[in-house]
N, C-alpha and C positions, 0 to 999 in steps of 0.2 A: 185295404191298404196292402201294397206289395213291397218287396225289398227295395225296388227302385225308389219308391216314395220315401222310405225310411232313410236311405242313403242321401237322397236329395235334401231332406230336412237336416241331416247331420252336416251337410256340406259335401258336395260331390267329390271334391279333391282338396279337402281342407288340410290343415297342418298335420293332424294325426295320420291321415291317409298318405300324405307325402312321405312322412317318416317311415311308415310301415312298408310302403312301396320301395323306398330306397333300401331298407334293410334286407328285404326279401331278394331284391334284384342284385345285391352285392354278390350273391352266390354265383352269378354269371361269371364273375372274375375267375373263380376256382374251376368253373366248368370250362372256360377257355384254357386255363392251365392244363387241365386233364386231357383235352382233346387236341390241342395244338402243340403240346410239348414234344410230340413225335417229330415235328419239324426239325428240332435240334437233336433229340436223342436217337432219331433214325437216320441222321445224315451220315454220309460216308467221308471220313477224313482222307487226306492225301496218304497214299501208301506206295510202297515199292515191294517188288518180289525179290526175295533173297535166294531162292533155289527153285529149280525146275526139275521135274522127273520125267523120264522117258524110258520105257522098257525096264523099269525097276532100277534105273541108273539115275542118281542124283547129281545135278550139275549146278554149281553156284552161278548166280546171275552174271557176275563179272566175267565168267569164263564161257558164257553162251555166245556163240558166234552170231554176227549180223544182228545184234540186238542193242538198241539204244534206249528204247522206251521200256523202263522197268515197271511201269504201272499197267501191266497187261497180264492177263490170266494164262495165256498160252502163246507159243511161238511156233509158227509153221505147222500148226496142228499136230506137232510131235511132242513138244515139251509143255507140260502143265505145271503151273505154279503151285507149290505146296507149303511155302513158308513166306509169311508176310511181315513187314514192319510198317507200322503206322506212325506218321510224323506230322502232326498238326497241332494247333493250339487248343484243341478240344478232343474229348472222347465221346463215343456213342456206343450203342449196342452193336453197331457194325464192327468197331474195333475191339469190343469186349469179347465177341464170339466169332470173329473172322467171317462176317456175313458178306463176303464178296465172291466174285467168280461164280462157282456153282451154287452158292447159297445167297446170292445177291437179292433174290426174290423175297427173302424172309422178312426184311424190314417192312416192306409194303404189305406183305401178307398179315403181319401183326396188326398193322393199322386197319386193315379190312376186318380182322377178327374183332377188334375193338368196336367197329361199326355194327357188326352183327349183335354184339352185346347191347348196343344202343337201341336197336329195334326191339329186342326182348324186354329191356327195362321199360321202354315206353309202353309196351303192351301190358305188362304186368301191373305197373303202378297206376295206370289209368283207373283200373278197377279197385286197387288197394286203397287209393286216396278217398274213394267213395265209401269204403268200408270202415277204415280206422281214423279217417280225418285227414285234412290237408297238412296240418302241422306235423303230425307224427310221420306221415308218409314222406314229407319233404325232407325232414332231418334224417330219416332212415336211409333214403336214397343218397343224401349228401355223405353220410357216413360210409356207405358202400363205395362211393366214388373216391373219396380221399383215402379211405382205409386201404383198399387194394392198390391204389396208386403208390402209397407209402411202401407197402410190402413189395411191390414190383422192383423197387430200387435195390433190393437185396437178393434178387433172383440169381441163383448160381448157373442156370442154363437158360437159353432163350425160350425153351418150351414153357418153363414156369413163368417167364416174363409175359409171354403171349396169354397164358391162362389168367394172370392178374389183370392184364389190359382188357381182356374180355369183360371182367367184372367192373372195371373202371367205366367201360362203355355202358354196362347195365345201370350203374349208378347215375351216369350223366343223362342217359335216356329217361330214367325215372325222374330225376330232378327237373328235367326240361318239361315233361308232360304235366307234372304237378304245378310247375310255375306258370303254365298256360292259364291256370284257373285261380290259383291261390291269391296272388296280389290283386287281381282284377275284381275279386269278390268284395273288396273293401271300397271301391271307387264307383262313381256314377257312370251311367252309360255313355255320356258324351265325352268322357275322358279315356275310354278304354282303347280306342284306336291309338291315341298318343302313348298310353302306358304299354300297349302291346307292341309298339315299335321301338321305343327307347329302352335300351338295356345297357349292361356293362360288359358285354362280350368283347367289344372292340377295345375297351380299356384293359381287359384281361390280357388280350394279345399284346398290347403295348408294354404292360408290366412284365409279361413273360419274356419279351425281348430284352429288357433290362436285366432280369434275373439270369437269363442265358448268357448274357455278356459278362456278368460278374462271376458266374459259376460255370466253368467249362467242363468239368467232369459230369457225365450224363447222370450218374446216380445221385450226386449231390444236388443237381438241379431238380430231379424228381422228388427228393426228400424235402427240399425247401418248398416247392410248390404244393406238395401234399400236406406236409406238417403245418404249414401256415394256415391251412383251412381249419385247424382246431380253434383258432381265434373266433371263427364264425359262430361257434356254439353259444357265444354270449347272446346272440340274437334270440335264442330260445326264450330268454327272460323278457324280451320286449315285444315279441310278435305273438298275438293270440291265435286261437283257432278261428277258422272262418265262421262268423255268426250265421251265415246262410246255411252252412253244413249243419251246425248245431240245431238250428230251428227245424230243419227238415228231418232231424232225428229226434224230434220232440224234447230237445234239451233247451226249452225256452228261457229258463232262468239264467243259464250261462250265456245265451245269446243276448238277452236283455242287459246283462251286466256289461257286456262288451259294447253294446250300443250306448249305454249310459257313459261309459268311459270315453268313447269317441266324442260324445257331446261335450263332456267336460274339457277334454283336451282342445277341441275346436272352439270352445267358448260359445256354444249355441244352446238353445233350449232343448231339453230331452225330447225325443220324438214320441208321438202318440202311437203306441203299438197295437191299438185296438184294430181288430180285423186281420192281424198278421197270421193268427192261427187258422182262420178261414182260408186265407190265401195259401198257406202251406198245404192244407187239405186239398185244395184245388190243384196245386202243383203236383201232388202225388197222383191224382187222377190223370193228369196230363202225362206224367212219366209212365203210367201203365199203358197209355195209348202209344207212347213212343216205343215201347218194347215190341210192338207188333211190326215195327219197321226195321229192316236189316240192310246190309250192304247190297243185297240183291235188288232193292228198290231203286238204287242208283242206275239200274239198267232195265227198269220196267218199261220205259217209254223211249222212243228214239231221241227225244229232246234231252232227257237226263243221261242217256247213254252217250250221246255226242259230247255233252258238257263234261261228263266224267272222264272219258277217254282223252279228251284234249287237255284237261287239267292234270291228269296223271302224267302226261308227257311233259307239261310245263314244269310241274314240281320236280320231276326227275332231272330235267335239263338244268334248271338253275342251281339245284343242289350239287349235282355232279360237277358242274363248272366251278362253283364256289370252293368246295372242298378239294377238287383237283388242283386248282390254282394255289390254294392255301398250302397243301402238302408239297407242291412243286416249288415253293419258295426256297427250299433247301438247295435246289439245283440252280438257282439264279446267280448271276454274277454279283460282285460287290460284297459288302458286309452283310451277312445273313441276319445279324441282330438289328441293324439299321433297317433292313428290308422288312422285317417283321413289325418293327415299330411304325414304319410308314404305312404298312398294310392296315394296322389297327387304326391309325389316324384317318385314312381314307374310308374305312368302314364306318367310322363315326359320321363322316360327311355323307355317306350313302344313306344312313338312317334319317338324317335331316332332309335329304333330297326326296325320300319317300313321302314324308309328311307334306312337303310342298307340292310335288308333282301329282301325287295320288289324288289330291283334292282339287288341283287347278286344271289338269288336263284329263283326269279320269283314270280308271283302272286299266282300260285297254291300252291307251296310248302311253301311260306310264310304263306298263310292262313292255310294250313295243320299244320305247326309248331305251330302257335298260338293256334289252336284248341286242339292239343295234349297237350300243356302245361296246358291249362285250364282244360282238362279232368284229367290230372295227379294231378293237385292241388285238384280237387274235390274228386278224389279217395282217396287221402291221408286223407282228412277230414273225409270221410266216414269210412275209416279204423280205424282212431283214435276213432271215436264215437262207432263203433261196438266193438272195443277191450276194451271198458269201461275205457279208459284212458283220457277221455276228460279234466278232471280237471288237470291232471298231464302234459298233452301235449297241453295245451291251446295255448301256443306260436306257436306251430307247426301248429295248426288250423288257427291262425291269419296269419302267414306267407303264408300259402297255399292260403288263401282267397285273400290276397293282390296280390299275383302273378297271381292267376286266374283272378282277376279283371283287372289287367294291360294287360294280354294276350287278354282278351275279347275286351278291348279298341283298342289294336293293330289290332285285327281282324276287327273291324268296319272301320278302315282306309283302310285296304287292300280291303275289299269287295266293298267299294265305288269306289275306283280307278279301280278295276277289272271290275265292272259293266259298267262304262263309256267307257271302252276300248273294251268290247265285242260286243257292239251293234253299228250298223251304225249310221251315223250322224242324219238321218231323224227320228229315233225313240230313240235316246240316252237320250233325256230329259225324255221321257216316262219311259224308263227303270230305270233311277235313281229315278224318281218320285215314281214308284210303289215299288221300294226297300225301299224308305224312308217311305212310308206308312206302309209297313211290319215292319220296324224298330220301328216306333212309336207305333204300336200295341203291339209289344214286350215290349217296355218301359212302356206302360200303364198297361200291365199284370204283370210286374215284382214285384210291391208291393204285389200283391195277391199271387204270388209264395212265397214271403218272409212270408206272413201271414200263409200259409200252414205249415210253419216250427213250428208254435206254437202247432200244432196238431201232427205233425210227423217231428221230427227235420231233418231227412234225405231227406224229400220230395224235397226241392229246389235243392239239389245237384243231386238227381236221375233224376229229370226232365231235368236239363241242360246237364248232361252227356249223356242222351238218345238223346237229340237234336243234340249234337256235333257228336256222333257216327253215327247218321243218315246222317249228312252232309258230313262226310269224304269221303266215296266212291263216292258220287255224284260230288265231286270236280274234279275227273278225267274224268268226262263227259264234262267239260268246257275247252275251248282252252286256252293255255298259251298266254298271250298278251305282255309279257315283251319284249321290243325292236322291237315289230311288228308295222307296220303302221296302223293307224286307218282306219276302213272301212267306206266309205261314202255311199255305195249303198245298198238299201234294196233288198235282194235277195228272192223276192217272185214272184207272178205271173206277177207283173209289177215292173219295175226297175226305181228308181229315184236316181240321184247322185248329191250331193251337194259338194261344194268346201271347206267349212270351218267347223271347229268344234267349237261350241259355248258353250258346256257344261263343267262347272268346278264344283268341289265338295269340300266339307269341312265338317268336323264333326260339 
């Protein structure tokens, strides 16, 4: 008997599993708070220049000749603004530390620093959760995320703020990588695609929009979104350690107690655990074989090299597009809080669309569909800007950006599932891992793509369209995996076959 049979006897997705899945996934809300709060706290309020300096001579703005636009950093390349006044209905780190003109790059740089932390956290806690357990690693990561988020609200200088946001990224990356496994180890195999797709990230974005609307000072908003995470520690008393992890560490009594509790809560007969120890021993032998496979095996043959390179590009593309459009929401016309709320609502719709199209038209055409929608949205934006009707058709730009962002999110789900299905069991973890690294690099670069828009407004859209167009023909070089059995055998010079699939994914 293996774990799958035990879970099936308990009810693949019974009442108790649904409760645990819900509790663990609620942390996504605070993850969205941590990562998307920069949309508000990094925004630039309206400002005017009070004084300009040229050749050590200070001239007040009202006395500067031939100047009507006071929201400019320099005049005639001779006068540089040195004194600013911000006047808007909100504050941000920009107004806190005068991050405009020569320092306007700082806000986007801090967001990129946060993304670097995300990569580090994901790498560290993937191993840590195997060592100390899913539960301890999960709550440790959560503590880092909200703890440094809270501290960042009291930063006296932007350098300290950037330092804290780096560790917020570490905490979020760690929370994310553990949540890829933790909740899914309680549910049956046929429910994992659904559970790996549905989450509370979009809801977190919608709640953040409401919080931002009610709390306009940037530090108060961060305090609220971070401190509210303390309430989540109640979950510690309701969520157990993963019984799979316990059994694989020879803690069978604790694992059996959890299985019996699940049976009681689901009102089913306790499972027969005979043979589970033999299965665990067999699993350890398989894990020893897996250690012989590294990331280099993704490039051992032309077939795997081709798949790996294509998927690296697709992961990079959909993630740089999603986070780029997400962080660019602060530059869109209209009410920024309503925009964020609508973005979250469309992200929910995107999740449901993935479940539908991924199974109806397959992985390849689902990925193609979402890329085409994203391209169309960006083309519409470019067309409006070129036609010089940006002000008149600002709502069309906003709608296109929201739809493009939701399509990119849907694409992230599809590529994760597709990657896990394309590669054999012995290198599946490596395939998903290298895809995740590519995605995080894209996420890290996305704020800089947004920053390019300050110099050339069309730049972010041209870059993302180009990447999508490059991906589309390459999709047809990948096999369709919808409804196909997973491959266990590495088809290289030597062949190894394993009997189980242990890789599960989640955004």
